C-alpha distance (Angstrom), angle and dihedral (degrees) to the residues before:
residue distance angle dihedral
M1 . . .
D2 3.82 . .
H3 3.82 91.6 .
L4 3.81 90.8 49.7
A5 3.79 91.0 50.7
R6 3.80 92.5 47.4
I7 3.81 93.4 53.0
I8 3.80 96.8 45.5
A9 3.81 93.3 43.3
A10 3.82 91.5 49.8
Y11 3.80 91.8 49.3
D12 3.81 91.6 48.3
T13 3.80 95.1 51.1
Q14 3.82 92.7 54.6
G15 3.81 92.7 79.6
I16 3.80 135.3 -128.3
H17 3.80 108.3 -1.9
R18 3.82 101.7 -152.2
T19 3.78 115.1 153.4
G20 3.79 119.0 -88.0
T21 3.81 95.8 6.5
A22 3.79 127.4 125.1
T23 3.80 89.3 -100.9
D24 3.79 91.7 51.2
H25 3.80 90.3 51.3
A26 3.82 93.4 46.8
S27 3.79 90.7 46.7
G28 3.80 90.6 51.8
E29 3.79 91.0 50.5
W30 3.81 89.6 49.8
L31 3.81 90.7 51.7
A32 3.80 90.7 48.4
S33 3.82 89.0 53.0
E34 3.82 89.7 52.1
V35 3.82 89.1 52.9
A36 3.80 90.7 50.8
A37 3.81 91.7 47.9
I38 3.82 89.3 57.4
G39 3.79 88.1 54.2
F40 3.81 106.4 -100.0
E41 3.78 132.3 111.5
P42 3.79 111.1 -108.3
I43 3.80 118.3 -132.4
I44 3.81 118.7 -146.7
E45 3.80 111.8 -155.7
S46 3.82 107.7 -167.2
F47 3.78 128.5 -171.0
P48 3.83 135.1 175.8
F49 3.78 113.5 -91.2
N50 3.81 132.3 -169.8
R51 3.81 102.1 -149.5
I52 3.80 125.0 -157.7
D53 3.81 114.6 -135.5
I54 3.80 115.8 -169.8
E55 3.80 113.7 -125.8
K56 3.80 97.6 175.5
A57 3.80 129.4 -12.0
A58 3.78 115.4 172.8
L59 3.78 147.6 119.1
H60 3.80 118.8 -126.1
L61 3.81 109.9 -155.4
N62 3.81 130.1 161.1
G63 3.79 93.6 -21.7
H64 3.80 95.0 -44.9
E65 3.80 130.0 109.4
W66 3.79 117.1 -150.3
T67 3.78 116.8 -168.7
G68 3.80 117.4 -139.0
T69 3.79 142.0 158.0
P70 3.81 123.7 -104.8
I71 3.76 120.1 -131.7
Y72 3.79 108.9 -104.0
D73 3.81 98.8 -137.8
G74 3.80 100.5 52.0
S75 3.79 131.7 72.9
F76 3.80 124.8 -79.7
T77 3.81 138.4 -137.6
A78 3.77 134.8 -122.6
T79 3.81 115.0 -104.4
E80 3.84 90.8 -91.1
G81 3.79 89.5 59.4
V82 3.80 131.1 -158.6
H83 3.83 119.4 -53.6
G84 3.78 124.8 -160.0
S85 3.77 150.8 97.7
L86 3.80 124.3 -41.7
G87 3.77 125.3 -130.5
L88 3.77 143.1 150.0
L89 3.79 121.0 -98.8
D90 3.81 114.7 -65.9
S91 3.82 91.2 27.9
E92 3.81 125.5 116.6
A93 3.80 92.1 -112.4
D94 3.80 126.4 131.5
I95 3.81 92.9 -133.3
A96 3.80 116.8 38.5
V97 3.80 122.5 -151.1
A98 3.80 111.4 -144.9
P99 3.81 120.9 -172.6
V100 3.78 104.8 -151.0
L101 3.78 142.0 174.8
P102 3.80 95.9 -139.0
N103 3.79 99.2 -155.9
V104 3.79 101.2 31.9
T105 3.79 127.6 81.1
G106 3.79 115.8 -135.5
P107 3.82 141.7 97.2
L108 3.82 96.1 -49.3
R109 3.80 93.8 51.2
Q110 3.81 92.6 41.6
A111 3.82 91.2 53.1
Y112 3.80 91.1 49.0
D113 3.81 92.6 48.5
A114 3.81 92.1 48.1
A115 3.81 92.1 50.7
R116 3.81 90.8 51.7
R117 3.78 90.7 53.3
D118 3.80 101.1 44.3
G119 3.82 98.1 60.7
R120 3.81 97.4 -137.6
Y121 3.80 96.8 130.7
Q122 3.78 133.9 62.4
A123 3.80 88.6 -145.0
M124 3.79 141.1 -11.7
I125 3.79 139.6 -143.3
A126 3.81 116.3 -143.4
I127 3.78 106.8 -160.9
T128 3.78 121.7 -173.7
D129 3.79 113.7 -109.4
D130 3.79 102.1 -142.7
C131 3.80 98.1 -162.9
H132 3.80 91.5 106.5
V133 3.82 104.7 13.7
T134 3.78 134.6 54.3
A135 3.80 113.4 -77.2
G136 3.79 113.9 -100.8
V137 3.78 131.3 58.0
T138 3.78 120.2 -31.5
L139 3.80 111.2 -174.6
I140 3.79 125.9 -136.3
N141 3.79 120.5 -126.6
A142 3.81 115.7 -113.9
D143 3.79 98.6 -127.1
A144 3.81 91.3 167.0
Y145 3.82 95.9 47.4
T146 3.80 93.5 135.3
A147 3.84 93.2 43.4
P148 3.84 106.3 35.1
F149 3.80 121.2 -170.7
G150 3.78 143.3 173.0
P151 3.81 133.7 34.3
P152 3.80 126.7 -42.6
V153 3.81 109.8 -75.2
L154 3.80 123.9 -161.9
Q155 3.81 117.0 -158.9
L156 3.81 114.7 -144.3
S157 3.79 137.0 -177.0
S158 3.79 119.9 -96.8
A159 3.82 86.6 -118.6
Y160 3.81 89.8 79.6
M161 3.80 96.9 55.2
P162 3.85 97.9 94.5
E163 3.81 92.0 52.6
L164 3.79 91.8 45.4
Q165 3.78 90.6 52.1
H166 3.81 90.2 50.0
A167 3.82 91.1 48.5
I168 3.81 91.0 51.3
R169 3.83 92.2 50.4
S170 3.80 91.6 48.5
G171 3.81 94.5 47.7
S172 3.81 96.1 -117.5
N173 3.78 122.2 169.8
A174 3.79 123.3 -137.1
T175 3.79 141.1 -167.9
L176 3.78 118.2 -131.2
I177 3.81 118.8 -161.5
A178 3.80 122.8 -168.4
A179 3.80 103.3 161.5
V180 3.80 120.2 161.8
N181 3.77 142.0 169.4
R182 3.79 126.8 -140.3
T183 3.79 123.6 -131.5
R184 3.78 121.6 -167.4
T185 3.77 107.3 -141.1
E186 3.79 140.7 128.7
A187 3.77 133.6 -90.0
F188 3.78 126.1 -167.5
N189 3.76 146.0 -158.3
V190 3.81 121.5 -140.4
G191 3.78 122.6 -138.9
T192 3.75 148.7 142.6
V193 3.81 139.4 -161.7
V194 3.80 126.9 -126.6
R195 3.79 108.5 -159.2
G196 3.79 116.6 -130.2
Q197 3.78 127.7 -133.7
D198 3.82 91.0 -126.5
P199 3.84 111.5 47.5
S200 3.81 90.9 -171.9
L201 3.82 91.0 71.0
A202 3.80 121.3 93.3
P203 3.82 112.4 -108.1
L204 3.78 127.4 -104.6
I205 3.83 115.8 -133.0
V206 3.81 122.6 -151.2
M207 3.79 112.1 -167.2
T208 3.79 136.9 174.8
P209 3.82 132.9 168.1
R210 3.80 116.0 -116.8
S211 3.83 104.2 -172.9
G212 3.80 135.6 71.5
W213 3.80 146.3 146.4
W214 3.81 99.8 -81.5
A215 3.81 138.7 4.0
C216 3.85 87.7 -53.9
A217 3.81 96.0 -164.6
S218 3.80 98.0 162.8
E219 3.81 95.2 24.5
R220 3.81 96.0 58.9
G221 3.82 105.3 7.6
G222 3.80 97.7 80.4
G223 3.79 93.2 50.5
I224 3.79 93.5 48.6
A225 3.81 92.0 47.4
A226 3.82 91.1 49.9
W227 3.82 91.4 46.5
L228 3.79 91.0 55.4
A229 3.81 92.4 42.8
I230 3.80 90.9 54.8
L231 3.80 90.2 48.8
A232 3.82 90.3 51.5
A233 3.81 89.8 50.6
M234 3.81 90.2 53.3
A235 3.82 89.2 53.1
E236 3.80 90.5 54.4
Q237 3.81 95.5 44.5
P238 3.83 113.4 24.9
P239 3.82 109.6 -137.1
R240 3.80 127.8 -120.4
R241 3.79 92.0 -133.4
E242 3.80 126.9 44.1
V243 3.80 113.1 -93.5
R244 3.78 119.2 -155.0
F245 3.79 121.6 -163.5
I246 3.81 123.8 -157.3
A247 3.83 127.9 175.1
T248 3.78 108.2 -170.6
T249 3.76 133.4 -153.2
G250 3.81 121.9 -152.4
H251 3.80 96.7 59.4
E252 3.82 93.7 139.2
L253 3.82 91.0 47.0
G254 3.78 101.8 62.8
H255 3.83 95.2 -67.4
L256 3.81 88.6 -66.5
G257 3.80 97.0 170.4
L258 3.79 94.0 48.9
A259 3.81 90.4 47.8
H260 3.81 88.7 54.6
H261 3.81 91.8 47.9
L262 3.80 92.3 50.4
A263 3.81 91.1 48.1
E264 3.81 90.7 51.2
H265 3.82 91.9 47.4
S266 3.78 100.2 31.9
G267 3.79 97.8 162.6
L268 3.78 93.2 49.2
L269 3.78 95.1 75.0
T270 3.79 94.7 72.9
Q271 3.80 99.2 18.3
A272 3.81 94.1 62.0
H273 3.79 116.3 96.9
T274 3.83 91.7 -133.6
W275 3.79 138.7 -18.7
I276 3.81 113.3 -137.2
H277 3.80 108.5 -153.2
L278 3.81 114.5 -160.6
G279 3.77 98.1 -165.7
A280 3.77 140.8 -179.2
N281 3.77 134.2 -52.3
F282 3.78 105.7 0.4
A283 3.82 87.7 124.0
A284 3.80 92.4 54.4
R285 3.76 124.3 120.3
H286 3.83 110.6 -123.5
G287 3.83 93.5 10.0
E288 3.79 131.1 121.2
V289 3.81 122.4 -113.0
V290 3.81 117.7 -135.6
Y291 3.80 127.8 -167.7
Q292 3.83 121.1 -157.7
A293 3.80 132.5 -176.5
A294 3.78 137.6 174.9
D295 3.81 96.7 -131.7
Q296 3.77 140.9 11.7
S297 3.81 95.3 -98.9
L298 3.83 91.4 57.5
M299 3.80 90.5 42.7
D300 3.81 90.1 53.7
L301 3.81 92.6 45.6
G302 3.78 93.6 51.8
L303 3.78 96.7 44.9
K304 3.82 91.4 48.5
V305 3.79 91.9 51.3
L306 3.81 92.3 46.0
T307 3.80 89.1 51.1
D308 3.80 93.5 46.4
R309 3.80 90.7 51.2
Q310 3.82 91.0 46.9
A311 3.81 87.6 -123.8
S312 3.79 115.2 158.9
W313 3.78 124.1 -127.9
D314 3.78 131.2 172.4
R315 3.78 107.2 -154.1
V316 3.79 145.9 -16.2
T317 3.78 131.5 -127.3
P318 3.82 104.9 -118.6
V319 3.80 114.2 -106.4
G320 3.80 109.4 -97.9
T321 3.82 94.0 27.8
R322 3.81 117.7 117.0
P323 3.81 103.9 -99.5
L324 3.79 130.6 -133.9
G325 3.80 127.0 -105.3
E326 3.79 126.5 7.5
A327 3.79 89.7 -23.8
Q328 3.81 83.2 79.5
N329 3.80 90.1 70.7
I330 3.78 90.4 54.2
Y331 3.81 93.3 45.3
D332 3.81 91.8 48.3
G333 3.80 90.7 51.7
G334 3.79 95.0 48.0
G335 3.80 96.6 -107.4
R336 3.80 129.3 144.2
Y337 3.80 117.8 -112.0
L338 3.75 148.9 161.9
S339 3.77 120.2 -156.8
L340 3.80 141.0 -170.6
L341 3.79 121.3 -163.9
G342 3.80 140.6 125.3
S343 3.77 151.5 -169.1
N344 3.78 127.7 -80.3
P345 3.84 134.0 -171.5
L346 3.83 86.2 -143.2
F347 3.82 95.6 49.2
H348 3.84 108.8 145.9
H349 3.82 89.0 -3.8
P350 3.83 126.0 130.9
D351 3.82 90.8 -128.2
D352 3.83 92.4 65.8
R353 3.81 91.7 112.6
W354 3.79 140.7 141.5
P355 3.00 126.4 -69.6
D356 3.79 105.8 6.1
A357 3.82 97.4 51.1
I358 3.83 94.3 49.4
D359 3.80 130.4 85.5
P360 3.83 103.6 -160.5
E361 3.83 94.4 178.6
K362 3.81 90.4 56.9
T363 3.81 94.1 40.1
A364 3.82 100.7 50.2
P365 3.84 96.9 65.5
L366 3.81 89.9 43.1
V367 3.81 90.0 55.4
H368 3.82 90.3 47.8
A369 3.82 88.6 50.8
C370 3.81 91.0 51.9
V371 3.81 89.4 52.5
D372 3.80 90.5 50.1
M373 3.82 92.7 49.3
A374 3.79 91.5 50.1
T375 3.79 92.5 46.0
A376 3.80 92.1 50.8
L377 3.81 92.2 50.4
A378 3.82 94.1 42.7
H379 3.80 93.1 53.9
């Protein structure tokens, strides 16, 4: 428990973990030092990255300025912004207001996505619908970061919804600014390789994302802690098959770091014995835990281990269904995977911080179960 707390607390205190930033680089160096402390040589896998830096992101309305965050896979404005009428989706307004649950599929998200594609609006406001998530601003992943589309979209906190509704009823105009700069830099994944006793065996891959929109304590902390715990277990009991570890940046930008890793190791996707995906949120207080697996044998293995460790889970993704998180990349490429992740009322929210967002008593047996799954597959 103390080791789990140390890892998640250290990750939380590093700052905002957006890809390619100074915090992301420092966090990667910290993770590499943790790998070295366990006794393995860290591998830094760098790639060119075109980073977005926000110059000005705000809505000017009736003498007020509300700061927001632009989506990262849309278009942007000049510093003077876009000026025009406000209206809800399907209105004739210049700037459409779209209530949206950023990380949940359903009618709200489908309406928002359709409006981005159809080109009717000069700009849009995506405002968090707080019916099912914590009030505030919950940011939307930029799945199309390398192929942006649609109008500028400013993401705002749910706190502004009453005033926006009033402004729409009264026919107010607004100015939306989503001005950014681009910085050419590098981002990097962190990994290592544990050699197996039998080189003829296909390797096991243990992967976890390490970047996100905010501090991401419960979103990313559980996966990173489990990743390091599995590595420590491999140091104590050398595996029969090779085990490769990769912690990827670019999660919030369409899994950019994993896409780079798969491109650099193209045969590995299907040649690996299994990919273990240590996903988001299973450390979260008040969140669900979800188990996913590519086939029934891996489903049975995982559920048995979770039961043996008295680890709680809430549901499984049915075998054959496209999974959530980075396991999608493995599924789409025909690879074999098992995956642990969950839901979280603070998902992509600035209040996802240590210690309040974390449930250590729930997380510890889940981490032990991840170690047991990896050990069973490695031997």
